Backbone and ligand atoms as CSV (ligand in chain L), in Angstrom:
chain,resi,resn,atom,element,x,y,z
A,1,MET,N,N,-9.525,15.724,30.498
A,1,MET,CA,C,-8.083,15.556,30.699
A,1,MET,C,C,-7.799,14.317,31.545
A,2,VAL,N,N,-6.819,13.544,31.119
A,2,VAL,CA,C,-6.439,12.389,31.934
A,2,VAL,C,C,-5.733,12.898,33.202
A,3,ASN,N,N,-5.864,12.124,34.269
A,3,ASN,CA,C,-5.188,12.435,35.524
A,3,ASN,C,C,-3.860,11.679,35.546
A,4,LYS,N,N,-2.795,12.389,35.205
A,4,LYS,CA,C,-1.497,11.720,35.026
A,4,LYS,C,C,-0.970,11.126,36.335
A,5,GLU,N,N,-1.227,11.819,37.443
A,5,GLU,CA,C,-0.742,11.298,38.734
A,5,GLU,C,C,-1.379,9.950,39.047
A,6,LYS,N,N,-2.687,9.856,38.813
A,6,LYS,CA,C,-3.386,8.583,39.066
A,6,LYS,C,C,-2.855,7.470,38.180
A,7,ILE,N,N,-2.608,7.806,36.906
A,7,ILE,CA,C,-2.096,6.797,35.979
A,7,ILE,C,C,-0.719,6.311,36.450
A,8,LYS,N,N,0.113,7.240,36.884
A,8,LYS,CA,C,1.455,6.859,37.364
A,8,LYS,C,C,1.354,5.912,38.566
A,9,GLU,N,N,0.479,6.247,39.504
A,9,GLU,CA,C,0.287,5.376,40.673
A,9,GLU,C,C,-0.196,3.998,40.230
A,10,ALA,N,N,-1.146,3.994,39.310
A,10,ALA,CA,C,-1.743,2.727,38.865
A,10,ALA,C,C,-0.721,1.859,38.139
A,11,VAL,N,N,0.103,2.478,37.303
A,11,VAL,CA,C,1.103,1.701,36.554
A,11,VAL,C,C,2.147,1.134,37.524
A,12,THR,N,N,2.502,1.929,38.538
A,12,THR,CA,C,3.439,1.421,39.553
A,12,THR,C,C,2.857,0.180,40.227
A,13,LEU,N,N,1.571,0.253,40.614
A,13,LEU,CA,C,0.901,-0.890,41.240
A,13,LEU,C,C,0.847,-2.090,40.293
A,14,LEU,N,N,0.569,-1.799,39.021
A,14,LEU,CA,C,0.490,-2.855,38.007
A,14,LEU,C,C,1.826,-3.578,37.888
A,15,LEU,N,N,2.903,-2.799,37.851
A,15,LEU,CA,C,4.243,-3.390,37.745
A,15,LEU,C,C,4.547,-4.250,38.974
A,16,GLU,N,N,4.172,-3.734,40.146
A,16,GLU,CA,C,4.359,-4.525,41.373
A,16,GLU,C,C,3.515,-5.789,41.309
A,17,GLY,N,N,2.312,-5.630,40.770
A,17,GLY,CA,C,1.381,-6.760,40.676
A,17,GLY,C,C,1.913,-7.901,39.828
A,18,ILE,N,N,2.641,-7.576,38.768
A,18,ILE,CA,C,3.189,-8.655,37.943
A,18,ILE,C,C,4.542,-9.130,38.467
A,19,GLY,N,N,4.944,-8.590,39.608
A,19,GLY,CA,C,6.148,-9.081,40.274
A,19,GLY,C,C,7.426,-8.381,39.854
A,20,GLU,N,N,7.285,-7.186,39.282
A,20,GLU,CA,C,8.471,-6.466,38.827
A,20,GLU,C,C,9.093,-5.634,39.947
A,21,ASP,N,N,10.342,-5.312,39.746
A,21,ASP,CA,C,11.035,-4.373,40.615
A,21,ASP,C,C,10.884,-2.993,39.991
A,22,VAL,N,N,10.029,-2.170,40.597
A,22,VAL,CA,C,9.704,-0.874,39.980
A,22,VAL,C,C,10.888,0.089,39.996
A,23,ASN,N,N,11.901,-0.233,40.757
A,23,ASN,CA,C,13.046,0.673,40.846
A,23,ASN,C,C,14.185,0.340,39.894
A,24,ARG,N,N,14.032,-0.763,39.162
A,24,ARG,CA,C,15.142,-1.086,38.269
A,24,ARG,C,C,15.199,-0.095,37.103
A,25,GLU,N,N,16.411,0.033,36.576
A,25,GLU,CA,C,16.726,1.047,35.573
A,25,GLU,C,C,15.648,1.194,34.475
A,26,GLY,N,N,15.332,0.089,33.816
A,26,GLY,CA,C,14.433,0.145,32.653
A,26,GLY,C,C,13.016,0.575,32.989
A,27,LEU,N,N,12.607,0.407,34.255
A,27,LEU,CA,C,11.206,0.696,34.613
A,27,LEU,C,C,11.042,2.021,35.350
A,28,LYS,N,N,12.161,2.642,35.680
A,28,LYS,CA,C,12.118,3.837,36.518
A,28,LYS,C,C,11.151,4.903,35.978
A,29,ASP,N,N,11.219,5.128,34.682
A,29,ASP,CA,C,10.391,6.201,34.095
A,29,ASP,C,C,9.138,5.685,33.407
A,30,THR,N,N,8.899,4.372,33.515
A,30,THR,CA,C,7.753,3.805,32.791
A,30,THR,C,C,6.404,4.390,33.222
A,31,PRO,N,N,6.123,4.530,34.517
A,31,PRO,CA,C,4.827,5.114,34.892
A,31,PRO,C,C,4.623,6.501,34.290
A,32,ASP,N,N,5.661,7.318,34.327
A,32,ASP,CA,C,5.543,8.672,33.776
A,32,ASP,C,C,5.378,8.625,32.248
A,33,ARG,N,N,6.120,7.721,31.618
A,33,ARG,CA,C,6.043,7.587,30.162
A,33,ARG,C,C,4.633,7.179,29.726
A,34,ILE,N,N,4.061,6.217,30.453
A,34,ILE,CA,C,2.716,5.746,30.092
A,34,ILE,C,C,1.683,6.840,30.330
A,35,ALA,N,N,1.853,7.585,31.432
A,35,ALA,CA,C,0.907,8.668,31.713
A,35,ALA,C,C,0.900,9.693,30.580
A,36,ARG,N,N,2.095,10.023,30.084
A,36,ARG,CA,C,2.167,11.001,28.987
A,36,ARG,C,C,1.621,10.421,27.694
A,37,MET,N,N,1.880,9.127,27.470
A,37,MET,CA,C,1.363,8.475,26.264
A,37,MET,C,C,-0.171,8.389,26.288
A,38,TYR,N,N,-0.727,8.079,27.462
A,38,TYR,CA,C,-2.187,7.971,27.571
A,38,TYR,C,C,-2.870,9.299,27.282
A,39,GLU,N,N,-2.203,10.390,27.654
A,39,GLU,CA,C,-2.765,11.696,27.372
A,39,GLU,C,C,-3.017,11.837,25.866
A,40,GLU,N,N,-2.099,11.299,25.077
A,40,GLU,CA,C,-2.244,11.393,23.619
A,40,GLU,C,C,-3.248,10.375,23.080
A,41,ILE,N,N,-3.127,9.105,23.518
A,41,ILE,CA,C,-3.984,8.104,22.867
A,41,ILE,C,C,-5.430,8.142,23.365
A,42,PHE,N,N,-5.683,8.870,24.457
A,42,PHE,CA,C,-7.067,9.052,24.903
A,42,PHE,C,C,-7.544,10.485,24.700
A,43,ALA,N,N,-6.858,11.207,23.815
A,43,ALA,CA,C,-7.187,12.623,23.596
A,43,ALA,C,C,-8.617,12.817,23.085
A,44,GLY,N,N,-9.177,11.787,22.465
A,44,GLY,CA,C,-10.536,11.900,21.922
A,44,GLY,C,C,-11.587,12.133,22.987
A,45,MET,N,N,-11.274,11.766,24.241
A,45,MET,CA,C,-12.237,11.957,25.331
A,45,MET,C,C,-12.557,13.422,25.551
A,46,ASP,N,N,-11.611,14.295,25.203
A,46,ASP,CA,C,-11.817,15.729,25.400
A,46,ASP,C,C,-12.338,16.423,24.142
A,47,GLN,N,N,-12.617,15.627,23.109
A,47,GLN,CA,C,-13.031,16.241,21.848
A,47,GLN,C,C,-14.440,15.801,21.456
A,48,LYS,N,N,-15.039,16.637,20.637
A,48,LYS,CA,C,-16.368,16.315,20.114
A,48,LYS,C,C,-16.294,16.316,18.594
A,49,SER,N,N,-16.992,15.374,17.966
A,49,SER,CA,C,-16.981,15.346,16.503
A,49,SER,C,C,-17.619,16.615,15.935
A,50,SER,N,N,-18.515,17.240,16.710
A,50,SER,CA,C,-19.177,18.456,16.224
A,50,SER,C,C,-18.171,19.582,15.963
A,51,GLU,N,N,-17.030,19.554,16.689
A,51,GLU,CA,C,-15.993,20.563,16.440
A,51,GLU,C,C,-15.470,20.471,15.005
A,52,HIS,N,N,-15.430,19.239,14.490
A,52,HIS,CA,C,-14.879,19.032,13.148
A,52,HIS,C,C,-15.942,19.100,12.056
A,53,LEU,N,N,-17.189,18.818,12.433
A,53,LEU,CA,C,-18.241,18.719,11.415
A,53,LEU,C,C,-19.087,19.990,11.327
A,54,ALA,N,N,-18.700,21.020,12.089
A,54,ALA,CA,C,-19.510,22.237,12.127
A,54,ALA,C,C,-19.412,23.033,10.826
A,55,LYS,N,N,-18.226,23.050,10.226
A,55,LYS,CA,C,-18.056,23.848,9.016
A,55,LYS,C,C,-18.446,23.016,7.792
A,56,THR,N,N,-19.566,23.375,7.198
A,56,THR,CA,C,-20.068,22.602,6.057
A,56,THR,C,C,-20.121,23.474,4.810
A,57,PHE,N,N,-20.217,22.809,3.671
A,57,PHE,CA,C,-20.322,23.497,2.393
A,57,PHE,C,C,-21.598,23.050,1.710
A,58,HIS,N,N,-22.183,23.972,0.983
A,58,HIS,CA,C,-23.372,23.608,0.236
A,58,HIS,C,C,-22.984,22.730,-0.958
A,59,ALA,N,N,-23.766,21.696,-1.214
A,59,ALA,CA,C,-23.496,20.832,-2.367
A,59,ALA,C,C,-24.803,20.499,-3.072
A,60,GLU,N,N,-24.762,20.603,-4.401
A,60,GLU,CA,C,-25.953,20.245,-5.183
A,60,GLU,C,C,-26.062,18.736,-5.331
A,61,ASN,N,N,-24.886,18.126,-5.414
A,61,ASN,CA,C,-24.818,16.708,-5.744
A,61,ASN,C,C,-24.956,15.855,-4.488
A,62,ASN,N,N,-26.084,15.200,-4.334
A,62,ASN,CA,C,-26.299,14.411,-3.128
A,62,ASN,C,C,-26.086,12.918,-3.375
A,63,GLU,N,N,-24.922,12.613,-3.920
A,63,GLU,CA,C,-24.555,11.207,-4.145
A,63,GLU,C,C,-23.635,10.750,-3.013
A,64,ILE,N,N,-23.332,9.454,-3.021
A,64,ILE,CA,C,-22.486,8.892,-1.947
A,64,ILE,C,C,-21.105,9.555,-1.915
A,65,VAL,N,N,-20.694,9.950,-0.739
A,65,VAL,CA,C,-19.319,10.393,-0.510
A,65,VAL,C,C,-18.648,9.305,0.328
A,66,LEU,N,N,-17.557,8.756,-0.190
A,66,LEU,CA,C,-16.865,7.697,0.549
A,66,LEU,C,C,-15.425,8.098,0.818
A,67,GLU,N,N,-15.046,8.053,2.070
A,67,GLU,CA,C,-13.646,8.263,2.445
A,67,GLU,C,C,-13.158,6.913,2.948
A,68,LYS,N,N,-12.245,6.289,2.177
A,68,LYS,CA,C,-11.876,4.931,2.572
A,68,LYS,C,C,-10.432,4.843,3.053
A,69,ASP,N,N,-10.124,3.710,3.684
A,69,ASP,CA,C,-8.766,3.440,4.192
A,69,ASP,C,C,-8.269,4.489,5.178
A,70,ILE,N,N,-9.139,4.913,6.076
A,70,ILE,CA,C,-8.713,5.840,7.135
A,70,ILE,C,C,-8.070,4.990,8.238
A,71,VAL,N,N,-6.762,5.122,8.361
A,71,VAL,CA,C,-6.036,4.315,9.347
A,71,VAL,C,C,-6.290,4.877,10.750
A,72,PHE,N,N,-6.577,3.997,11.697
A,72,PHE,CA,C,-6.811,4.462,13.066
A,72,PHE,C,C,-6.185,3.488,14.072
A,73,TYR,N,N,-5.962,3.994,15.271
A,73,TYR,CA,C,-5.496,3.188,16.396
A,73,TYR,C,C,-6.397,3.475,17.579
A,74,SER,N,N,-6.922,2.419,18.187
A,74,SER,CA,C,-7.783,2.614,19.344
A,74,SER,C,C,-7.400,1.623,20.437
A,75,MET,N,N,-8.104,1.692,21.556
A,75,MET,CA,C,-7.828,0.810,22.694
A,75,MET,C,C,-9.107,0.084,23.094
A,76,CYS,N,N,-9.012,-1.241,23.134
A,76,CYS,CA,C,-10.146,-2.075,23.519
A,76,CYS,C,C,-10.476,-1.866,24.999
A,77,GLU,N,N,-11.738,-1.583,25.266
A,77,GLU,CA,C,-12.093,-1.266,26.652
A,77,GLU,C,C,-12.197,-2.503,27.535
A,78,HIS,N,N,-12.173,-3.670,26.941
A,78,HIS,CA,C,-12.251,-4.890,27.756
A,78,HIS,C,C,-10.880,-5.335,28.263
A,79,HIS,N,N,-9.825,-5.018,27.495
A,79,HIS,CA,C,-8.493,-5.511,27.866
A,79,HIS,C,C,-7.422,-4.417,27.940
A,80,LEU,N,N,-7.788,-3.182,27.612
A,80,LEU,CA,C,-6.807,-2.089,27.517
A,80,LEU,C,C,-5.646,-2.456,26.594
A,81,MET,N,N,-5.997,-3.103,25.491
A,81,MET,CA,C,-5.008,-3.463,24.485
A,81,MET,C,C,-5.396,-2.780,23.176
A,82,PRO,N,N,-4.403,-2.491,22.325
A,82,PRO,CA,C,-4.729,-1.784,21.087
A,82,PRO,C,C,-5.542,-2.627,20.108
A,83,PHE,N,N,-6.418,-1.970,19.402
A,83,PHE,CA,C,-6.936,-2.533,18.151
A,83,PHE,C,C,-6.799,-1.449,17.103
A,84,TYR,N,N,-6.482,-1.862,15.875
A,84,TYR,CA,C,-6.138,-0.864,14.871
A,84,TYR,C,C,-6.429,-1.420,13.490
A,85,GLY,N,N,-6.629,-0.532,12.571
A,85,GLY,CA,C,-6.949,-0.977,11.215
A,85,GLY,C,C,-7.412,0.195,10.381
A,86,LYS,N,N,-8.455,-0.074,9.583
A,86,LYS,CA,C,-8.942,0.938,8.666
A,86,LYS,C,C,-10.447,1.128,8.823
A,87,ALA,N,N,-10.845,2.381,8.707
A,87,ALA,CA,C,-12.269,2.693,8.682
A,87,ALA,C,C,-12.621,3.201,7.285
A,88,HIS,N,N,-13.763,2.755,6.783
A,88,HIS,CA,C,-14.282,3.238,5.504
A,88,HIS,C,C,-15.613,3.906,5.821
A,89,VAL,N,N,-15.686,5.193,5.539
A,89,VAL,CA,C,-16.827,5.979,5.997
A,89,VAL,C,C,-17.548,6.616,4.813
A,90,ALA,N,N,-18.831,6.320,4.685
A,90,ALA,CA,C,-19.614,6.906,3.599
A,90,ALA,C,C,-20.829,7.626,4.153
A,91,TYR,N,N,-21.233,8.681,3.442
A,91,TYR,CA,C,-22.505,9.311,3.782
A,91,TYR,C,C,-23.157,9.853,2.532
A,92,ILE,N,N,-24.447,10.074,2.631
A,92,ILE,CA,C,-25.193,10.688,1.530
A,92,ILE,C,C,-25.649,12.051,2.031
A,93,PRO,N,N,-25.057,13.111,1.464
A,93,PRO,CA,C,-25.377,14.447,1.962
A,93,PRO,C,C,-26.828,14.833,1.646
A,94,ASP,N,N,-27.331,15.741,2.446
A,94,ASP,CA,C,-28.617,16.359,2.137
A,94,ASP,C,C,-28.351,17.854,1.966
A,95,GLY,N,N,-27.570,18.171,0.933
A,95,GLY,CA,C,-27.248,19.567,0.657
A,95,GLY,C,C,-26.034,20.104,1.386
A,96,LYS,N,N,-25.529,19.327,2.368
A,96,LYS,CA,C,-24.377,19.795,3.160
A,96,LYS,C,C,-23.262,18.753,3.151
A,97,VAL,N,N,-22.049,19.207,2.801
A,97,VAL,CA,C,-20.889,18.317,2.860
A,97,VAL,C,C,-19.823,18.960,3.748
A,98,VAL,N,N,-18.876,18.115,4.199
A,98,VAL,CA,C,-17.741,18.645,4.973
A,98,VAL,C,C,-16.456,18.374,4.207
A,99,GLY,N,N,-15.391,19.099,4.561
A,99,GLY,CA,C,-14.080,18.808,3.994
A,99,GLY,C,C,-13.713,17.369,4.313
A,100,LEU,N,N,-13.057,16.705,3.355
A,100,LEU,CA,C,-12.796,15.271,3.521
A,100,LEU,C,C,-11.915,14.971,4.731
A,101,SER,N,N,-10.995,15.881,5.056
A,101,SER,CA,C,-10.129,15.636,6.218
A,101,SER,C,C,-10.942,15.584,7.513
A,102,LYS,N,N,-12.118,16.217,7.501
A,102,LYS,CA,C,-12.939,16.255,8.719
A,102,LYS,C,C,-13.526,14.884,9.033
A,103,ILE,N,N,-13.676,14.065,8.015
A,103,ILE,CA,C,-14.181,12.709,8.263
A,103,ILE,C,C,-13.108,11.899,8.988
A,104,ALA,N,N,-11.854,12.052,8.535
A,104,ALA,CA,C,-10.752,11.378,9.223
A,104,ALA,C,C,-10.619,11.891,10.658
A,105,ARG,N,N,-10.831,13.190,10.853
A,105,ARG,CA,C,-10.767,13.763,12.205
A,105,ARG,C,C,-11.854,13.170,13.096
A,106,THR,N,N,-13.023,12.974,12.507
A,106,THR,CA,C,-14.134,12.394,13.267
A,106,THR,C,C,-13.794,10.963,13.708
A,107,VAL,N,N,-13.158,10.210,12.806
A,107,VAL,CA,C,-12.714,8.859,13.171
A,107,VAL,C,C,-11.742,8.938,14.351
A,108,GLU,N,N,-10.812,9.889,14.309
A,108,GLU,CA,C,-9.831,10.069,15.385
A,108,GLU,C,C,-10.497,10.350,16.734
A,109,VAL,N,N,-11.507,11.227,16.697
A,109,VAL,CA,C,-12.200,11.591,17.943
A,109,VAL,C,C,-12.719,10.334,18.651
A,110,TYR,N,N,-13.289,9.417,17.858
A,110,TYR,CA,C,-13.876,8.228,18.476
A,110,TYR,C,C,-12.878,7.090,18.670
A,111,ALA,N,N,-11.754,7.134,17.948
A,111,ALA,CA,C,-10.740,6.093,18.126
A,111,ALA,C,C,-9.895,6.354,19.366
A,112,ARG,N,N,-9.658,7.629,19.661
A,112,ARG,CA,C,-8.741,7.957,20.752
A,112,ARG,C,C,-9.459,7.989,22.098
A,113,ARG,N,N,-10.003,6.861,22.436
A,113,ARG,CA,C,-10.647,6.660,23.731
A,113,ARG,C,C,-10.832,5.160,23.894
A,114,LEU,N,N,-11.255,4.712,25.059
A,114,LEU,CA,C,-11.531,3.288,25.218
A,114,LEU,C,C,-12.737,2.948,24.361
A,115,GLN,N,N,-12.630,1.863,23.624
A,115,GLN,CA,C,-13.674,1.578,22.645
A,115,GLN,C,C,-13.969,0.097,22.514
A,116,ILE,N,N,-15.118,-0.183,21.908
A,116,ILE,CA,C,-15.333,-1.468,21.261
A,116,ILE,C,C,-15.652,-1.153,19.804
A,117,GLN,N,N,-15.200,-2.021,18.932
A,117,GLN,CA,C,-15.218,-1.702,17.502
A,117,GLN,C,C,-16.629,-1.376,16.984
A,118,GLU,N,N,-17.607,-2.171,17.388
A,118,GLU,CA,C,-18.982,-1.974,16.902
A,118,GLU,C,C,-19.497,-0.594,17.286
A,119,GLN,N,N,-19.189,-0.203,18.535
A,119,GLN,CA,C,-19.657,1.084,19.041
A,119,GLN,C,C,-18.983,2.243,18.315
A,120,MET,N,N,-17.703,2.076,18.007
A,120,MET,CA,C,-16.972,3.135,17.318
A,120,MET,C,C,-17.606,3.419,15.957
A,121,GLY,N,N,-17.943,2.361,15.223
A,121,GLY,CA,C,-18.592,2.531,13.919
A,121,GLY,C,C,-19.931,3.238,14.053
A,122,ALA,N,N,-20.687,2.856,15.075
A,122,ALA,CA,C,-22.006,3.463,15.285
A,122,ALA,C,C,-21.873,4.944,15.637
A,123,GLN,N,N,-20.884,5.279,16.450
A,123,GLN,CA,C,-20.710,6.684,16.843
A,123,GLN,C,C,-20.321,7.561,15.649
A,124,ILE,N,N,-19.486,7.016,14.760
A,124,ILE,CA,C,-19.083,7.772,13.572
A,124,ILE,C,C,-20.294,7.991,12.660
A,125,ALA,N,N,-21.054,6.923,12.453
A,125,ALA,CA,C,-22.243,7.029,11.584
A,125,ALA,C,C,-23.258,7.999,12.180
A,126,ASP,N,N,-23.476,7.913,13.478
A,126,ASP,CA,C,-24.454,8.799,14.123
A,126,ASP,C,C,-24.005,10.260,14.065
A,127,ALA,N,N,-22.692,10.491,14.174
A,127,ALA,CA,C,-22.184,11.864,14.092
A,127,ALA,C,C,-22.506,12.458,12.720
A,128,LEU,N,N,-22.332,11.671,11.665
A,128,LEU,CA,C,-22.622,12.171,10.312
A,128,LEU,C,C,-24.123,12.413,10.124
A,129,MET,N,N,-24.920,11.520,10.683
A,129,MET,CA,C,-26.375,11.687,10.573
A,129,MET,C,C,-26.827,12.929,11.348
A,130,ASP,N,N,-26.361,13.053,12.588
A,130,ASP,CA,C,-26.860,14.111,13.470
A,130,ASP,C,C,-26.278,15.474,13.126
A,131,GLU,N,N,-24.974,15.512,12.858
A,131,GLU,CA,C,-24.335,16.813,12.722
A,131,GLU,C,C,-24.340,17.351,11.293
A,132,LEU,N,N,-24.411,16.453,10.305
A,132,LEU,CA,C,-24.503,16.921,8.913
A,132,LEU,C,C,-25.924,16.838,8.396
A,133,GLY,N,N,-26.787,16.178,9.159
A,133,GLY,CA,C,-28.130,15.925,8.660
A,133,GLY,C,C,-28.093,15.077,7.402
A,134,ALA,N,N,-27.154,14.113,7.378
A,134,ALA,CA,C,-27.000,13.266,6.190
A,134,ALA,C,C,-28.249,12.405,5.983
A,135,LYS,N,N,-28.488,12.066,4.700
A,135,LYS,CA,C,-29.625,11.178,4.403
A,135,LYS,C,C,-29.325,9.739,4.800
A,136,GLY,N,N,-28.040,9.414,4.801
A,136,GLY,CA,C,-27.646,8.058,5.187
A,136,GLY,C,C,-26.173,8.019,5.504
A,137,ALA,N,N,-25.774,7.018,6.267
A,137,ALA,CA,C,-24.352,6.847,6.581
A,137,ALA,C,C,-24.051,5.361,6.680
A,138,MET,N,N,-22.821,5.007,6.287
A,138,MET,CA,C,-22.396,3.608,6.377
A,138,MET,C,C,-20.917,3.589,6.751
A,139,VAL,N,N,-20.603,2.784,7.740
A,139,VAL,CA,C,-19.227,2.719,8.223
A,139,VAL,C,C,-18.803,1.257,8.312
A,140,MET,N,N,-17.709,0.937,7.644
A,140,MET,CA,C,-17.118,-0.392,7.783
A,140,MET,C,C,-15.769,-0.227,8.470
A,141,ILE,N,N,-15.541,-1.044,9.470
A,141,ILE,CA,C,-14.246,-1.012,10.159
A,141,ILE,C,C,-13.621,-2.398,10.106
A,142,GLU,N,N,-12.363,-2.446,9.678
A,142,GLU,CA,C,-11.600,-3.692,9.673
A,142,GLU,C,C,-10.447,-3.494,10.636
A,143,ALA,N,N,-10.347,-4.347,11.638
A,143,ALA,CA,C,-9.306,-4.107,12.642
A,143,ALA,C,C,-8.727,-5.401,13.192
A,144,GLU,N,N,-7.475,-5.305,13.568
A,144,GLU,CA,C,-6.816,-6.387,14.288
A,144,GLU,C,C,-6.820,-6.028,15.771
A,145,HIS,N,N,-7.257,-6.959,16.581
A,145,HIS,CA,C,-7.327,-6.741,18.024
A,145,HIS,C,C,-6.192,-7.492,18.704
A,146,MET,N,N,-5.309,-6.741,19.338
A,146,MET,CA,C,-4.174,-7.390,20.013
A,146,MET,C,C,-4.640,-8.337,21.118
A,147,CYS,N,N,-5.777,-8.022,21.750
A,147,CYS,CA,C,-6.270,-8.905,22.820
A,147,CYS,C,C,-6.667,-10.270,22.265
A,148,MET,N,N,-6.907,-10.337,20.967
A,148,MET,CA,C,-7.243,-11.620,20.350
A,148,MET,C,C,-6.033,-12.283,19.714
A,149,THR,N,N,-5.202,-11.487,19.037
A,149,THR,CA,C,-4.127,-12.108,18.259
A,149,THR,C,C,-2.891,-12.427,19.101
A,150,MET,N,N,-2.780,-11.804,20.301
A,150,MET,CA,C,-1.597,-12.078,21.131
A,150,MET,C,C,-1.751,-13.315,21.975
A,151,ARG,N,N,-2.955,-13.820,22.056
A,151,ARG,CA,C,-3.178,-14.972,22.943
A,151,ARG,C,C,-4.246,-15.864,22.332
A,152,GLY,N,N,-4.375,-17.068,22.914
A,152,GLY,CA,C,-5.414,-17.980,22.453
A,152,GLY,C,C,-5.148,-18.516,21.066
A,153,VAL,N,N,-6.205,-18.913,20.389
A,153,VAL,CA,C,-6.048,-19.624,19.125
A,153,VAL,C,C,-6.068,-18.713,17.903
A,154,LYS,N,N,-6.468,-17.441,18.116
A,154,LYS,CA,C,-6.579,-16.534,16.969
A,154,LYS,C,C,-5.222,-16.326,16.306
A,155,LYS,N,N,-5.207,-16.396,15.012
A,155,LYS,CA,C,-3.966,-16.207,14.267
A,155,LYS,C,C,-3.644,-14.715,14.144
A,156,PRO,N,N,-2.369,-14.366,14.252
A,156,PRO,CA,C,-1.996,-12.967,14.011
A,156,PRO,C,C,-2.476,-12.524,12.638
A,157,GLY,N,N,-2.910,-11.307,12.556
A,157,GLY,CA,C,-3.357,-10.792,11.274
A,157,GLY,C,C,-4.842,-11.019,11.015
A,158,SER,N,N,-5.494,-11.841,11.841
A,158,SER,CA,C,-6.928,-12.052,11.622
A,158,SER,C,C,-7.655,-10.753,11.955
A,159,LYS,N,N,-8.688,-10.480,11.179
A,159,LYS,CA,C,-9.352,-9.191,11.315
A,159,LYS,C,C,-10.809,-9.344,11.718
A,160,THR,N,N,-11.259,-8.377,12.467
A,160,THR,CA,C,-12.670,-8.283,12.804
A,160,THR,C,C,-13.271,-7.197,11.915
A,161,VAL,N,N,-14.370,-7.533,11.246
A,161,VAL,CA,C,-15.009,-6.567,10.354
A,161,VAL,C,C,-16.398,-6.250,10.893
A,162,THR,N,N,-16.682,-4.970,11.027
A,162,THR,CA,C,-18.017,-4.563,11.477
A,162,THR,C,C,-18.591,-3.556,10.488
A,163,ILE,N,N,-19.906,-3.577,10.384
A,163,ILE,CA,C,-20.603,-2.673,9.470
A,163,ILE,C,C,-21.757,-2.015,10.214
A,164,VAL,N,N,-21.905,-0.734,9.991
A,164,VAL,CA,C,-23.032,-0.006,10.564
A,164,VAL,C,C,-23.718,0.750,9.432
A,165,THR,N,N,-25.036,0.662,9.352
A,165,THR,CA,C,-25.773,1.445,8.359
A,165,THR,C,C,-26.817,2.288,9.070
A,166,ARG,N,N,-27.035,3.477,8.525
A,166,ARG,CA,C,-28.041,4.388,9.073
A,166,ARG,C,C,-28.818,5.008,7.903
A,167,GLY,N,N,-30.035,5.380,8.172
A,167,GLY,CA,C,-30.848,6.104,7.196
A,167,GLY,C,C,-30.987,5.348,5.890
A,168,ALA,N,N,-30.727,6.048,4.774
A,168,ALA,CA,C,-30.931,5.464,3.444
A,168,ALA,C,C,-30.113,4.189,3.249
A,169,PHE,N,N,-28.932,4.130,3.838
A,169,PHE,CA,C,-28.105,2.927,3.695
A,169,PHE,C,C,-28.742,1.729,4.404
A,170,ALA,N,N,-29.439,1.990,5.480
A,170,ALA,CA,C,-30.085,0.900,6.218
A,170,ALA,C,C,-31.290,0.382,5.454
A,171,GLU,N,N,-31.929,1.303,4.711
A,171,GLU,CA,C,-33.183,0.943,4.048
A,171,GLU,C,C,-32.980,0.373,2.655
A,172,ASP,N,N,-31.873,0.714,2.008
A,172,ASP,CA,C,-31.708,0.407,0.590
A,172,ASP,C,C,-30.472,-0.459,0.347
A,173,GLU,N,N,-30.727,-1.709,0.024
A,173,GLU,CA,C,-29.629,-2.647,-0.186
A,173,GLU,C,C,-28.770,-2.255,-1.387
A,174,LYS,N,N,-29.382,-1.593,-2.352
A,174,LYS,CA,C,-28.620,-1.153,-3.533
A,174,LYS,C,C,-27.538,-0.149,-3.157
A,175,LEU,N,N,-27.864,0.719,-2.208
A,175,LEU,CA,C,-26.863,1.682,-1.737
A,175,LEU,C,C,-25.719,0.970,-1.023
A,176,GLN,N,N,-26.061,-0.052,-0.242
A,176,GLN,CA,C,-25.009,-0.835,0.435
A,176,GLN,C,C,-24.099,-1.484,-0.607
A,177,ASN,N,N,-24.706,-2.014,-1.671
A,177,ASN,CA,C,-23.900,-2.641,-2.729
A,177,ASN,C,C,-23.003,-1.616,-3.422
A,178,SER,N,N,-23.513,-0.388,-3.587
A,178,SER,CA,C,-22.675,0.671,-4.167
A,178,SER,C,C,-21.464,0.937,-3.282
A,179,PHE,N,N,-21.697,0.933,-1.974
A,179,PHE,CA,C,-20.601,1.128,-1.006
A,179,PHE,C,C,-19.540,0.047,-1.213
A,180,TYR,N,N,-19.965,-1.214,-1.255
A,180,TYR,CA,C,-18.999,-2.313,-1.419
A,180,TYR,C,C,-18.273,-2.210,-2.756
A,181,HIS,N,N,-19.025,-1.826,-3.778
A,181,HIS,CA,C,-18.430,-1.684,-5.107
A,181,HIS,C,C,-17.371,-0.577,-5.112
A,182,MET,N,N,-17.687,0.553,-4.493
A,182,MET,CA,C,-16.732,1.673,-4.434
A,182,MET,C,C,-15.496,1.293,-3.633
A,183,LEU,N,N,-15.673,0.475,-2.610
A,183,LEU,CA,C,-14.530,0.033,-1.787
A,183,LEU,C,C,-13.543,-0.791,-2.579
A,184,GLN,N,N,-14.077,-1.614,-3.489
A,184,GLN,CA,C,-13.220,-2.533,-4.230
A,184,GLN,C,C,-12.380,-1.832,-5.283
A,185,ARG,N,N,-12.835,-0.667,-5.738
A,185,ARG,CA,C,-12.049,0.069,-6.735
A,185,ARG,C,C,-10.882,0.738,-6.042
A,186,SER,N,N,-9.742,0.769,-6.729
A,186,SER,CA,C,-8.591,1.382,-6.061
A,186,SER,C,C,-8.427,2.816,-6.511
L,1,ZN,ZN,ZN,-10.192,-6.809,23.943
């Protein structure tokens, strides 16, 4: 659980730090508003992907399962600024599959905390490997980082793309190509 009182104190200090008048009308409730908002956007800290991946179904067909275009919002741990985009998550079951919504839930668990994009992809892939006993997992994340696009030379809309492969996907380039091929189909 986030400590809302601490967040309120910190936001008040932050506002003072940038030279604001914390008592003016528009800012009066800002510390409290941010504290309540942080409770939601960091909710993943109190959750485990195992809660979502525990209920599995038996499957005969052990081919690639791909859940693509999972929209997520996260917070960069270096700048406390949002990064957001889409995650494409694939795994190769070993007799066990989960409901497709559970993959999106797993993305949420790892997005709703302070993150770096590469680590988020790795955590999602590892969750599928460890908790489903998948034969392989592959996660591609495409995201826009506000800490990059709001300042400096980076153009708005520029995206950072990261890829993580585990198990069979790491060993077999043909499987990786199947992933890319499946992504391109609408
Ligand atoms: Zn950043």
